[in-house]
N, C-alpha and C positions, 0 to 999 in steps of 0.2 A: 504494500500500500504506500503510495507516494504522499509525502507531506510537503506542500508547496508554499512558497512565500507569495501572497497575493500582490505584494508591492512590486515584485520583479518577475513573477511567473517562473521562478526557478525552484528546483527541488532542494528542500532543506535536508531531507533524509528519507530513507525507505524503511518501513516497518512491516514486519510479518504479522498478518492477522492470526489470532489464536485458532488452533485446530479444535475440532469438535470434541475429540477425546480429552484434550487438556481442559476444555471448558466444563465438561461433565465431571472431571476429577475435582476441579475448583469448586463446583457446586457441592459435592460431598464434603470437602474440607470446610467450606463455609458453614454448612449445617452443624458440623461438629464444633467448630470454633464458636459459633453463636451461643451454644448452650453454656460454654464456659464464660464467655463475655457477659452474658446476662447475669451471672453470679457476681461479677465485680460490683462493689458498692457504687452507687450513682456518683458520689463525689470523686471516686477514682476514675470513672469513665470521663467525667467532666475535666479532670486534671489532664488527661491525655489530650483532649481536644484543645484545652488552653495552651498546652505545650506546642501542639501543632500550629496554632495561630502565631505563637512567638517565633517558631521556625520560619513560617511563611514571611513574616515581617522582616526577619533578619536577612532573608534572601530576596527582598522585595525587588531590587533592581534587576537581578538576574532573571527572576520569574516574569517581571514585566516585559523584558526583552524577548523571552520565549513566547509570551502571549502575543506580542506585537508582530513578531516574525511569522507566526503561523496563522494569524487572523487578520492582520493589517490594522488592528485597532491602534490609534495614535498612542505613543508611549506614555504621554501624560495621562491619558484616560485609562491605560492599563494600570498605571501606578494608583490612580484614584480608585479603581475597582478593587485592587488588592487591599488597599487601606480601608475602604468602605465596608468590605465584606466582614471585617473584624467585628462589626456591630452585631452580627449573628451570634458570635461566640459570647459577647457580652450579654446578649439577651438570654442565652442558655444558662450562663452562670447565675444570672439574676432570677430566672423563672423556672428552670427545669425541675428543681426539687418540689416546688409548689404544685406543678401540674402532673408530676409522675408519681407522687407519693400516695400511699393508701388513704382513701377517704373514709372517715368514720361517719357514716350517714346519720344513723339514729339508733337508739336503744328503745325497744318496746317490751317492757316487762323483762323477761329472761332472755329475749332475743336481741342480738346485735346484728346490724346490717352494715356491711363494708363494701367498698369498691376497690379492687386492686387492678392496676394497669400493667399488663404484661406485654412484652415486645411482640411484634408480628412474627419475627423469625429472621429469615434471610430475604432481603428486598433487593430488587433491581432498580438502579438509578440510571436511566438512559437520558443523558444530559445534552445540553446545548452548547454551541460554540460562541454565541454572541456575548454572553456574560458568564463564563464558566465558573468564576469564583462565586458570584452572587447566587446564581441558580443552583450550583452544585452544593454550596454551603447550606442553602435552604433545605436540602434533602439529606445529603449523606451525613452531615454533622449532627443534625437533629435525630436521624435514625440511629447513629452510633450511641449518642447519649441515652437514648431510650432503650438500649440493650440489644439492638439488631446487628446482624452482620450485613455487609453491603457488597453487592456485585455492581461495580461502577463501570458503565460504558460511556466514555466521552464521545462527543461527536468526532467524526473522522477529520473535522477541521480544527479540532482542539486536542488532539491526542497527546501532544508533548506536554501540555499543561496537565492533562489527566494523569500522566505518569508521574509528574511532580507531586500531585496530591498523594498518590500511593506512597512514594518515597518518604515524604515528610510525615505522613500519618504513622508509618512504621517506625520512623526515627523517634516519633513522639510517644511510642509505647503501645500503639494499637497493634494487636497481634496480626501476623500475616494471614491467618485464617479467619480474620474478621473483616478486613477490607481488601478487595482485589480490584485492580483496574484491568479491563478487557479491551484489547485493541482490535479494531475491525470496522467494516463498513456495514451497510444495511443487511448483508447476508449474516454477519455475526449478530446483529441486532435481532434478526429473526430466530437465530439459535438460542439467544437469551430468552426470548418469549416462550420457547418450547421447554425450558427447564421447569422443574418443580419448585418454584419460589413462592414466597408468602406475601408478595406485594410488588406492584410495578408503579414506578414514579417517573414520569416522562416530561421533558420540556422540549417543545419543538412545534412543528406545523400541525394544523388541524387534520390534514389528510393522514399523516403518520399516527397522530393520536387516535383517530378512529380505527385505524388498522390494529393498533396495539390493543384497544379495548375489545375489539371483536376477537382477536387472537387468544386472549386470556380469559374471556368471559366465562368459559366452562369451568374454570378453576375456582370461581367464587372467592377470589382474594381481593383485597383493596387495590384499586387503580386510581391514581391521581394524574391528571393531565393539565399541564400548564401550556396553553397553546397561544395562538396569535391574537392579533387585535387590529381593529381599524378605528383607532381612538380619536374621538372628536374633541375640538376645543372651540369654545364660543366666546367672543369678545363683545360685550354690550357697549352701548353708547355712553354709559355713565362710568366706565372704567376710570380709575383715578389717573393713570398715566398711560396713554396710548403707546408711547415709545417703549416704556418698560414692559408692557404687555407683549409688544412685538418681539423684544429681546428674549423674554421668557419662552414665548411660543416657538421662536426660531431654534433656541437651544433644545427644547423638547422635541422638535422635529428632526434636527440634524446631528444631535449628539450620537457618537458611535456610528456616524454615517447613516443615521436613521434605522440602523439594524437592531431594533429593540422591540419586544412585543408590546411595550407600553409607550412607544414613541408616539408623538402627535402625528397623525396621518391625514387629517383633514381639518380645515379651519373655517369657521363661520364668523362673519363680522357684520355688525350692525351697519346698515347703509349710511347712517349719519357720520360714521368715522372711518368708513371703508377705505377711501383714498389715502387718508392720513396713516392708517395702520399698514396698508400695503407698502407704502413708500418706506416707512420705518423698518418693516420686516425685510424688504429687499436690501436696504442699506446694511442691516445687520448680517444677513447671510452672505452678502458680497464681501464682507470684511473677513470671512473665515479663511485662514491659510489652508491651502490644499497642497498635498504633496507627500514627501517621504514621512512615513509614520514614525520613524525613529528619531525625528527632530522634535524637540520639546514644544515648539510653537505651532506644530501642525494640528489643525482641528479636524480636517477632513482627509482621511487616508483612502486606500483602495477598498472596494467591496471585498468581502471574504470569499465569495463564490462568483466565479466568472459568469456563470449562467444568469445571474441576476441582472447583469447589464442589459440583456435582451428583454427582460420583464419591464425594466424601467422605460426602455425605448418604446415598447408596445403601449404602455400607459400614456406616455407623452403624445405619441402620434394619434392615439384614439381621442385624447382630450382636445388636441388641436383641430382634428376633423369635426368635432362636435361643438366648436365655438370658443374654446379656451384661448387665452392670450398668454404667450410665453414672455415672462418678464426677466428671467435670469436663467442662464445655463442652457440645458436641453440636450447636451451631447456627451457621448463617450469621449474621454480624453485620450488622445493618441499617445500611448506609452506602452511599455512592456508589461505594466501591471493592470489591475482591474479597476481603473479609475473612471468615475463619472462626475461631471460637473454638478455642483449643488444647483438644484433646479426649482424654480417657483413659477407656477401657473396660476393665473387669476381668472375671474369670470367663469368659474367652474360650475357644474351642475351634476345631478345624480344620474344622468344618462351616461356619464363617463366612468370607465372602470377605475380611474384614479381616485374617485370618491367612494367607491364601493368595495374594491378588492384590495387585499393587503399589498403594500408597496415594498416595505423593508429595504429602503435605500434613501439616498439624499434627494428626495423629490416630494413636493407638497403641492396640494391644490387648495385655493382659497375661494370661498363662495360668499356672496353678499346676501344678507337676510334683512327683512323689514320688521320683524317682531320676534319676541321670545317664543311664541307659539310655532312660528315657522322654523326657528332654530331647533326647538325640541323635536319636531317632526323629522327633521333631517338628521339630527344626531341619533335618533332611535332607528333610523332606516339602515339597518346593518344586521348581518348574521352573527356579528361578534359582540362581546360584552365584557371587555376587560376594564378600561378606564374611560372617564369623560371629565372634561374640565370646563369651568366657567370663570371668566375674568370680569369682575364687576365690583363697584364700590359698595353695593347694597347686599349685605349678607342674606337678608330674608329673600330677596329676589333670586340670588344665586342658589340658596337652599331649595327654593321651590322648583327651580329647573333641575337641580341635581337629583331631587326626589323622583323625577320622572325618568331618570336614566336606569336602564336595565343592565347595569354593570357591577362588577365586584368592587370597584374602587371609584371614587369621585374626588375631584379637587376643586377648591375655590382659590383663585389667584395663585395657583401653582400647577405643576404638571410633571409627568414623567418622574415620579418619586415613589420609592418603596421604603417602608419602615418595618423593622422586625416586630414592632409593638402591636401592629394591627394585621388582620388576615390579608394574604395576597391570594386572590381567587378570581376565577373567570366564570362567566355565564355563557350559555349558548355555545357557539363555536370557539369560545376562548377557554373552554376547559371544564374540568371537574375537580372539586376538592379545594383545600386551602393549605398553603404553607405559611410559615411565620405565625406569630402571636401564640396564644395558648392553644389555638386550634392546630397550628402547625407542629407543636410539640406532641399533642395527642394524636396526630395523624399517624404516628408510628407505633402506637400501642393499641391493644384491644382490652376492653374492660371485662373483668370477671366479678360477678356479684357473689358475696358471701353472706349467708344467713347462718348465724352462730347462736346456738341456744345452750345455756348453762344446764 
Protein backbone atom coordinates (compact mmCIF):
# COMPACT_ATOMS: atom_id res chain seq x y z
CA UNK A 1 0.00 0.00 0.00
CA UNK A 2 1.47 3.35 -1.07
CA UNK A 3 1.52 6.31 1.33
CA UNK A 4 1.75 9.49 -0.73
CA UNK A 5 2.45 13.13 0.07
CA UNK A 6 -0.49 15.10 -1.39
CA UNK A 7 1.62 18.28 -1.55
CA UNK A 8 4.04 16.71 -4.03
CA UNK A 9 2.29 13.55 -5.29
CA UNK A 10 5.37 11.56 -4.27
CA UNK A 11 5.53 8.29 -2.37
CA UNK A 12 6.50 8.61 1.29
CA UNK A 13 6.68 4.90 1.96
CA UNK A 14 5.14 1.55 1.09
CA UNK A 15 3.32 -0.46 3.76
CA UNK A 16 2.11 -4.03 3.66
CA UNK A 17 -1.56 -4.58 4.50
CA UNK A 18 -2.19 -7.10 7.26
CA UNK A 19 -2.89 -10.66 6.16
CA UNK A 20 -6.17 -12.27 7.18
CA UNK A 21 -4.48 -14.97 9.30
CA UNK A 22 -2.60 -12.31 11.26
CA UNK A 23 -5.77 -10.27 11.71
CA UNK A 24 -7.65 -13.26 13.09
CA UNK A 25 -4.80 -14.03 15.51
CA UNK A 26 -4.85 -10.38 16.61
CA UNK A 27 -8.57 -10.73 17.33
CA UNK A 28 -7.95 -13.73 19.60
CA UNK A 29 -5.14 -11.92 21.44
CA UNK A 30 -7.27 -8.82 21.97
CA UNK A 31 -10.10 -10.81 23.49
CA UNK A 32 -7.66 -12.37 25.96
CA UNK A 33 -5.95 -9.08 26.69
CA UNK A 34 -9.22 -7.25 27.26
CA UNK A 35 -10.21 -9.55 30.10
CA UNK A 36 -7.01 -8.67 31.94
CA UNK A 37 -7.21 -4.97 31.07
CA UNK A 38 -10.75 -4.73 32.46
CA UNK A 39 -9.36 -5.84 35.83
CA UNK A 40 -6.97 -2.90 36.02
CA UNK A 41 -8.26 -0.24 38.43
CA UNK A 42 -9.82 2.68 36.58
CA UNK A 43 -7.20 5.09 37.92
CA UNK A 44 -4.45 2.87 36.52
CA UNK A 45 -6.05 2.80 33.07
CA UNK A 46 -6.42 6.56 33.24
CA UNK A 47 -2.78 6.86 34.26
CA UNK A 48 -1.64 5.09 31.12
CA UNK A 49 -3.79 7.36 28.97
CA UNK A 50 -2.37 10.46 30.70
CA UNK A 51 1.14 9.16 30.06
CA UNK A 52 0.22 8.64 26.41
CA UNK A 53 -0.87 12.27 26.17
CA UNK A 54 2.41 13.43 27.68
CA UNK A 55 4.39 11.36 25.18
CA UNK A 56 2.37 12.80 22.30
CA UNK A 57 3.05 16.35 23.44
CA UNK A 58 6.75 15.68 23.97
CA UNK A 59 6.98 14.53 20.32
CA UNK A 60 4.56 17.17 19.01
CA UNK A 61 6.74 18.60 16.26
CA UNK A 62 7.73 15.23 14.84
CA UNK A 63 4.13 13.98 14.93
CA UNK A 64 2.83 17.16 13.32
CA UNK A 65 5.28 16.75 10.47
CA UNK A 66 4.14 13.15 9.94
CA UNK A 67 0.51 14.24 9.84
CA UNK A 68 1.24 17.10 7.44
CA UNK A 69 3.28 14.95 5.08
CA UNK A 70 0.62 12.26 4.73
CA UNK A 71 -2.54 14.42 4.72
CA UNK A 72 -1.40 17.85 3.50
CA UNK A 73 -2.82 19.56 6.60
CA UNK A 74 -0.88 22.82 7.15
CA UNK A 75 1.75 22.29 9.84
CA UNK A 76 0.32 24.99 12.13
CA UNK A 77 -3.06 23.24 12.01
CA UNK A 78 -1.44 19.85 12.67
CA UNK A 79 0.20 21.30 15.77
CA UNK A 80 -3.11 22.84 16.83
CA UNK A 81 -4.87 19.51 16.46
CA UNK A 82 -2.31 17.62 18.52
CA UNK A 83 -2.44 20.22 21.29
CA UNK A 84 -6.23 20.58 21.17
CA UNK A 85 -6.90 16.85 21.36
CA UNK A 86 -5.39 16.84 24.85
CA UNK A 87 -8.66 18.23 26.20
CA UNK A 88 -10.17 14.78 25.65
CA UNK A 89 -7.70 13.38 28.15
CA UNK A 90 -8.41 16.19 30.58
CA UNK A 91 -12.13 15.44 30.22
CA UNK A 92 -11.58 11.77 31.01
CA UNK A 93 -9.45 12.56 34.05
CA UNK A 94 -12.15 14.88 35.38
CA UNK A 95 -15.22 12.76 34.57
CA UNK A 96 -14.52 9.07 33.90
CA UNK A 97 -14.76 7.93 37.51
CA UNK A 98 -18.12 9.65 37.97
CA UNK A 99 -19.68 8.07 34.87
CA UNK A 100 -18.12 4.59 35.09
CA UNK A 101 -18.53 3.90 38.80
CA UNK A 102 -21.26 1.71 40.27
CA UNK A 103 -24.53 3.58 40.84
CA UNK A 104 -26.32 2.89 44.10
CA UNK A 105 -29.81 3.60 42.87
CA UNK A 106 -32.07 2.84 45.81
CA UNK A 107 -32.75 0.66 48.81
CA UNK A 108 -36.29 -0.67 49.26
CA UNK A 109 -36.63 -2.54 52.51
CA UNK A 110 -34.16 -5.41 52.37
CA UNK A 111 -33.49 -4.95 48.63
CA UNK A 112 -30.70 -2.88 47.13
CA UNK A 113 -30.67 -1.85 43.47
CA UNK A 114 -27.37 -1.10 41.76
CA UNK A 115 -26.17 -0.39 38.23
CA UNK A 116 -22.69 -1.59 37.25
CA UNK A 117 -21.11 -0.44 33.99
CA UNK A 118 -19.13 -3.17 32.24
CA UNK A 119 -16.93 -2.73 29.15
CA UNK A 120 -18.27 -3.85 25.79
CA UNK A 121 -15.21 -6.04 25.15
CA UNK A 122 -13.12 -5.66 22.00
CA UNK A 123 -14.24 -2.78 19.80
CA UNK A 124 -13.23 -1.76 16.28
CA UNK A 125 -12.37 1.88 15.72
CA UNK A 126 -12.37 2.53 11.97
CA UNK A 127 -11.16 6.09 11.89
CA UNK A 128 -10.78 9.11 9.61
CA UNK A 129 -7.87 10.96 8.04
CA UNK A 130 -9.00 14.58 8.32
CA UNK A 131 -8.65 14.93 12.12
CA UNK A 132 -7.09 11.64 13.26
CA UNK A 133 -6.15 12.95 16.71
CA UNK A 134 -9.51 14.48 17.51
CA UNK A 135 -11.77 11.76 16.13
CA UNK A 136 -9.42 8.98 17.20
CA UNK A 137 -9.09 10.21 20.77
CA UNK A 138 -12.90 10.53 20.91
CA UNK A 139 -13.13 6.78 20.47
CA UNK A 140 -10.07 4.77 21.37
CA UNK A 141 -9.03 6.69 24.49
CA UNK A 142 -12.57 6.62 25.89
CA UNK A 143 -12.86 2.93 25.03
CA UNK A 144 -9.57 2.08 26.75
CA UNK A 145 -10.44 3.99 29.91
CA UNK A 146 -13.75 2.11 30.06
CA UNK A 147 -11.88 -1.22 30.04
CA UNK A 148 -12.16 -2.24 26.39
CA UNK A 149 -9.51 -3.49 24.01
CA UNK A 150 -9.30 -1.67 20.68
CA UNK A 151 -8.64 -2.81 17.14
CA UNK A 152 -7.75 0.49 15.48
CA UNK A 153 -7.87 0.81 11.72
CA UNK A 154 -6.70 4.24 10.59
CA UNK A 155 -7.69 5.59 7.22
CA UNK A 156 -5.24 4.59 4.50
CA UNK A 157 -4.57 8.34 4.21
CA UNK A 158 -3.41 8.58 7.84
CA UNK A 159 -1.69 5.24 8.40
CA UNK A 160 1.61 6.67 9.62
CA UNK A 161 -0.19 8.65 12.31
CA UNK A 162 -2.11 5.52 13.32
CA UNK A 163 1.13 3.63 13.80
CA UNK A 164 2.39 6.43 16.05
CA UNK A 165 -0.72 6.07 18.22
CA UNK A 166 0.07 2.38 18.69
CA UNK A 167 3.73 3.03 19.46
CA UNK A 168 3.10 5.64 22.11
CA UNK A 169 0.18 3.84 23.73
CA UNK A 170 2.40 0.81 24.23
CA UNK A 171 5.21 3.02 25.54
CA UNK A 172 2.69 4.54 27.97
CA UNK A 173 1.94 1.11 29.44
CA UNK A 174 -1.13 -0.01 27.49
CA UNK A 175 -0.45 -3.72 26.81
CA UNK A 176 0.17 -4.83 23.23
CA UNK A 177 -2.82 -7.19 23.41
CA UNK A 178 -5.14 -4.30 24.34
CA UNK A 179 -4.52 -1.84 21.51
CA UNK A 180 -3.49 -2.84 18.00
CA UNK A 181 -3.26 -0.78 14.82
CA UNK A 182 -4.27 -2.51 11.57
CA UNK A 183 -2.83 -1.31 8.29
CA UNK A 184 -4.82 -1.71 5.09
CA UNK A 185 -7.38 -0.28 2.70
CA UNK A 186 -11.10 -0.96 2.24
CA UNK A 187 -10.43 -4.69 1.78
CA UNK A 188 -8.87 -4.81 5.23
CA UNK A 189 -11.77 -2.77 6.57
CA UNK A 190 -14.19 -5.39 5.31
CA UNK A 191 -12.18 -8.11 7.00
CA UNK A 192 -12.45 -6.18 10.28
CA UNK A 193 -16.23 -6.09 9.85
CA UNK A 194 -16.24 -9.87 9.51
CA UNK A 195 -14.50 -10.42 12.87
CA UNK A 196 -16.40 -11.32 16.05
CA UNK A 197 -16.05 -7.99 17.81
CA UNK A 198 -18.23 -6.31 20.44
CA UNK A 199 -18.78 -2.92 18.87
CA UNK A 200 -17.99 -0.88 15.78
CA UNK A 201 -17.17 2.83 15.87
CA UNK A 202 -16.66 4.53 12.53
CA UNK A 203 -15.85 8.05 11.35
CA UNK A 204 -16.17 8.76 7.65
CA UNK A 205 -18.62 9.02 4.79
CA UNK A 206 -22.36 8.32 4.83
CA UNK A 207 -22.00 5.65 2.13
CA UNK A 208 -19.37 3.70 4.08
CA UNK A 209 -21.29 4.19 7.32
CA UNK A 210 -24.39 2.58 5.84
CA UNK A 211 -22.30 -0.32 4.54
CA UNK A 212 -20.79 -0.88 7.98
CA UNK A 213 -24.19 -0.80 9.70
CA UNK A 214 -25.60 -3.30 7.22
CA UNK A 215 -22.57 -5.58 7.43
CA UNK A 216 -22.64 -5.98 11.21
CA UNK A 217 -26.38 -5.68 11.88
CA UNK A 218 -26.78 -9.42 12.42
CA UNK A 219 -24.29 -9.30 15.32
CA UNK A 220 -26.55 -7.04 17.40
CA UNK A 221 -23.60 -5.15 18.87
CA UNK A 222 -23.32 -1.38 19.34
CA UNK A 223 -22.58 0.61 16.18
CA UNK A 224 -21.72 4.30 16.22
CA UNK A 225 -21.31 6.29 13.04
CA UNK A 226 -19.86 9.80 12.86
CA UNK A 227 -20.57 10.76 9.26
CA UNK A 228 -20.62 13.81 7.03
CA UNK A 229 -22.48 17.07 7.00
CA UNK A 230 -23.77 19.91 4.86
CA UNK A 231 -23.66 22.41 7.67
CA UNK A 232 -25.45 25.75 7.21
CA UNK A 233 -24.63 29.18 8.65
CA UNK A 234 -27.10 32.08 8.66
CA UNK A 235 -26.16 35.74 9.17
CA UNK A 236 -29.03 38.00 10.19
CA UNK A 237 -29.22 41.72 9.42
CA UNK A 238 -28.89 42.60 13.13
CA UNK A 239 -25.50 40.90 13.56
CA UNK A 240 -23.22 43.05 15.73
CA UNK A 241 -20.24 43.11 13.37
CA UNK A 242 -20.69 42.03 9.75
CA UNK A 243 -16.96 41.86 9.10
CA UNK A 244 -16.27 39.71 12.14
CA UNK A 245 -19.12 37.40 11.16
CA UNK A 246 -17.53 37.08 7.71
CA UNK A 247 -14.13 36.30 9.23
CA UNK A 248 -15.62 33.62 11.50
CA UNK A 249 -17.67 32.10 8.69
CA UNK A 250 -14.66 32.02 6.36
CA UNK A 251 -12.50 30.22 8.88
CA UNK A 252 -15.33 27.78 9.57
CA UNK A 253 -15.58 27.07 5.85
CA UNK A 254 -11.89 26.89 4.90
CA UNK A 255 -10.02 25.61 7.96
CA UNK A 256 -8.25 22.34 7.08
CA UNK A 257 -9.10 23.15 3.47
CA UNK A 258 -12.78 22.64 4.23
CA UNK A 259 -12.10 18.96 4.92
CA UNK A 260 -14.12 18.72 8.11
CA UNK A 261 -17.44 17.02 8.78
CA UNK A 262 -18.57 20.13 10.68
CA UNK A 263 -17.12 22.71 8.29
CA UNK A 264 -19.47 25.46 7.17
CA UNK A 265 -20.64 24.22 3.76
CA UNK A 266 -23.36 26.73 2.83
CA UNK A 267 -24.05 30.29 3.94
CA UNK A 268 -27.30 32.27 4.00
CA UNK A 269 -27.20 36.03 4.47
CA UNK A 270 -29.95 38.60 5.01
CA UNK A 271 -30.55 40.66 1.87
CA UNK A 272 -30.09 43.82 3.97
CA UNK A 273 -26.38 43.11 4.56
CA UNK A 274 -25.68 40.67 1.72
CA UNK A 275 -23.32 42.82 -0.34
CA UNK A 276 -21.40 44.01 2.72
CA UNK A 277 -20.99 40.46 4.02
CA UNK A 278 -19.95 39.03 0.65
CA UNK A 279 -17.22 41.63 0.20
CA UNK A 280 -15.85 41.12 3.72
CA UNK A 281 -15.96 37.34 3.22
CA UNK A 282 -14.09 37.50 -0.09
CA UNK A 283 -11.48 39.86 1.35
CA UNK A 284 -10.85 37.43 4.18
CA UNK A 285 -10.59 34.30 2.02
CA UNK A 286 -8.37 36.10 -0.51
CA UNK A 287 -5.90 36.81 2.30
CA UNK A 288 -5.33 33.13 3.10
CA UNK A 289 -1.79 31.99 2.14
CA UNK A 290 -1.95 28.97 -0.18
CA UNK A 291 1.00 26.66 -0.69
CA UNK A 292 3.51 24.39 0.99
CA UNK A 293 1.84 22.90 4.10
CA UNK A 294 5.20 22.60 5.85
CA UNK A 295 5.44 26.41 6.11
CA UNK A 296 4.02 27.87 9.31
CA UNK A 297 2.14 30.71 7.60
CA UNK A 298 0.30 28.46 5.11
CA UNK A 299 -3.45 28.35 5.72
CA UNK A 300 -4.58 26.41 2.63
CA UNK A 301 -2.58 23.35 1.63
CA UNK A 302 -3.37 20.53 -0.80
CA UNK A 303 -6.43 18.34 -0.63
CA UNK A 304 -5.68 14.99 0.94
CA UNK A 305 -7.31 12.98 -1.85
CA UNK A 306 -6.65 13.74 -5.51
CA UNK A 307 -10.09 12.50 -6.57
CA UNK A 308 -11.77 15.31 -4.62
CA UNK A 309 -10.46 17.85 -7.12
CA UNK A 310 -12.93 16.48 -9.64
CA UNK A 311 -15.81 16.70 -7.16
CA UNK A 312 -15.10 20.39 -6.56
CA UNK A 313 -14.92 21.15 -10.27
CA UNK A 314 -18.24 19.38 -10.89
CA UNK A 315 -19.97 21.41 -8.17
CA UNK A 316 -18.51 24.67 -9.49
CA UNK A 317 -19.55 24.02 -13.08
CA UNK A 318 -23.04 22.93 -12.01
CA UNK A 319 -23.49 26.10 -9.95
CA UNK A 320 -22.27 28.37 -12.76
CA UNK A 321 -24.62 26.75 -15.25
CA UNK A 322 -27.53 27.37 -12.87
CA UNK A 323 -26.85 31.05 -12.31
CA UNK A 324 -24.19 31.39 -9.61
CA UNK A 325 -21.49 34.05 -9.90
CA UNK A 326 -17.84 33.17 -9.33
CA UNK A 327 -16.24 35.78 -7.06
CA UNK A 328 -12.99 34.06 -6.10
CA UNK A 329 -10.90 31.13 -7.29
CA UNK A 330 -12.63 28.40 -9.21
CA UNK A 331 -9.73 26.39 -10.58
CA UNK A 332 -7.32 23.57 -9.82
CA UNK A 333 -3.84 24.96 -9.23
CA UNK A 334 -1.27 23.75 -11.74
CA UNK A 335 1.25 21.99 -9.52
CA UNK A 336 2.56 18.55 -8.67
CA UNK A 337 0.24 18.33 -5.64
CA UNK A 338 -3.53 18.25 -5.17
CA UNK A 339 -4.13 22.00 -4.84
CA UNK A 340 -7.38 23.85 -5.52
CA UNK A 341 -7.93 27.58 -5.28
CA UNK A 342 -10.10 28.76 -2.37
CA UNK A 343 -13.37 29.37 -4.17
CA UNK A 344 -16.41 31.55 -3.39
CA UNK A 345 -19.65 31.44 -5.39
CA UNK A 346 -22.52 33.86 -4.71
CA UNK A 347 -26.16 34.13 -5.82
CA UNK A 348 -26.53 30.42 -5.17
CA UNK A 349 -29.75 28.43 -4.81
CA UNK A 350 -30.88 24.94 -3.90
CA UNK A 351 -31.05 23.75 -7.50
CA UNK A 352 -27.25 23.59 -7.26
CA UNK A 353 -25.42 20.52 -5.95
CA UNK A 354 -23.06 22.92 -4.16
CA UNK A 355 -25.87 23.80 -1.72
CA UNK A 356 -27.15 20.26 -1.23
CA UNK A 357 -24.31 17.71 -1.56
CA UNK A 358 -21.27 17.45 0.70
CA UNK A 359 -18.31 19.42 -0.69
CA UNK A 360 -15.38 18.61 1.62
CA UNK A 361 -13.00 21.11 0.10
CA UNK A 362 -12.11 24.83 -0.20
CA UNK A 363 -15.38 25.83 -1.86
CA UNK A 364 -18.41 27.67 -0.50
CA UNK A 365 -21.73 28.91 -1.83
CA UNK A 366 -23.54 31.98 -0.47
CA UNK A 367 -27.28 32.59 -0.87
CA UNK A 368 -29.37 35.70 -0.15
CA UNK A 369 -32.49 35.37 2.04
CA UNK A 370 -35.23 37.84 2.92
CA UNK A 371 -36.47 36.46 6.25
CA UNK A 372 -35.77 34.08 9.11
CA UNK A 373 -38.54 31.84 7.81
CA UNK A 374 -36.83 31.49 4.44
CA UNK A 375 -33.46 30.84 6.11
CA UNK A 376 -34.95 28.14 8.33
CA UNK A 377 -36.57 26.41 5.36
CA UNK A 378 -33.29 26.38 3.43
CA UNK A 379 -31.16 25.35 6.40
CA UNK A 380 -33.46 22.38 7.01
CA UNK A 381 -33.45 21.39 3.33
CA UNK A 382 -30.79 18.68 3.66
CA UNK A 383 -30.35 14.96 4.26
CA UNK A 384 -27.66 15.73 6.84
CA UNK A 385 -27.98 16.85 10.45
CA UNK A 386 -24.63 17.57 12.07
CA UNK A 387 -24.38 21.29 12.93
CA UNK A 388 -26.06 24.62 12.17
CA UNK A 389 -25.02 28.17 13.10
CA UNK A 390 -26.70 31.56 13.45
CA UNK A 391 -24.91 34.90 13.75
CA UNK A 392 -27.17 37.51 15.32
CA UNK A 393 -27.11 40.11 18.09
CA UNK A 394 -30.43 38.82 19.44
CA UNK A 395 -30.11 35.68 21.55
CA UNK A 396 -33.86 35.00 21.65
CA UNK A 397 -34.10 35.30 17.87
CA UNK A 398 -31.11 33.02 17.36
CA UNK A 399 -32.42 30.45 19.84
CA UNK A 400 -35.79 30.35 18.07
CA UNK A 401 -34.03 29.60 14.79
CA UNK A 402 -31.68 27.03 16.30
CA UNK A 403 -34.62 25.25 17.93
CA UNK A 404 -35.89 24.51 14.41
CA UNK A 405 -32.65 22.82 13.36
CA UNK A 406 -32.71 19.02 13.16
CA UNK A 407 -29.02 18.72 14.01
CA UNK A 408 -26.94 17.29 16.82
CA UNK A 409 -25.13 20.58 17.47
CA UNK A 410 -26.12 24.24 17.07
CA UNK A 411 -24.03 27.41 17.41
CA UNK A 412 -24.81 31.04 18.17
CA UNK A 413 -22.14 33.50 16.99
CA UNK A 414 -19.61 30.70 16.52
CA UNK A 415 -19.20 27.64 14.30
CA UNK A 416 -17.02 24.62 13.53
CA UNK A 417 -16.39 23.98 17.22
CA UNK A 418 -16.21 20.74 19.23
CA UNK A 419 -16.04 20.49 23.03
CA UNK A 420 -15.55 17.34 25.11
CA UNK A 421 -18.07 18.66 27.64
CA UNK A 422 -21.13 18.21 25.42
CA UNK A 423 -22.22 15.37 23.13
CA UNK A 424 -20.96 15.20 19.57
CA UNK A 425 -23.69 13.54 17.55
CA UNK A 426 -25.38 13.58 14.17
CA UNK A 427 -28.88 13.07 12.93
CA UNK A 428 -30.18 11.63 9.67
CA UNK A 429 -27.27 11.01 7.27
CA UNK A 430 -24.79 12.53 9.71
CA UNK A 431 -24.71 9.44 11.86
CA UNK A 432 -25.78 7.47 14.90
CA UNK A 433 -24.79 7.75 18.55
CA UNK A 434 -22.68 10.20 20.53
CA UNK A 435 -19.07 10.67 21.43
CA UNK A 436 -17.72 13.03 24.11
CA UNK A 437 -19.53 14.22 27.27
CA UNK A 438 -20.96 11.72 29.75
CA UNK A 439 -22.71 10.00 26.84
CA UNK A 440 -19.40 9.51 25.05
CA UNK A 441 -17.93 7.85 28.14
CA UNK A 442 -20.95 5.60 28.57
CA UNK A 443 -20.92 4.69 24.86
CA UNK A 444 -18.21 2.13 25.63
CA UNK A 445 -19.92 0.30 28.48
CA UNK A 446 -23.07 -1.73 28.97
CA UNK A 447 -25.18 -1.52 32.12
CA UNK A 448 -25.87 -4.47 34.36
CA UNK A 449 -28.68 -4.13 36.91
CA UNK A 450 -28.21 -5.74 40.35
CA UNK A 451 -31.12 -6.57 42.63
CA UNK A 452 -29.59 -7.51 46.00
CA UNK A 453 -31.65 -8.77 48.94
CA UNK A 454 -30.33 -9.40 52.44
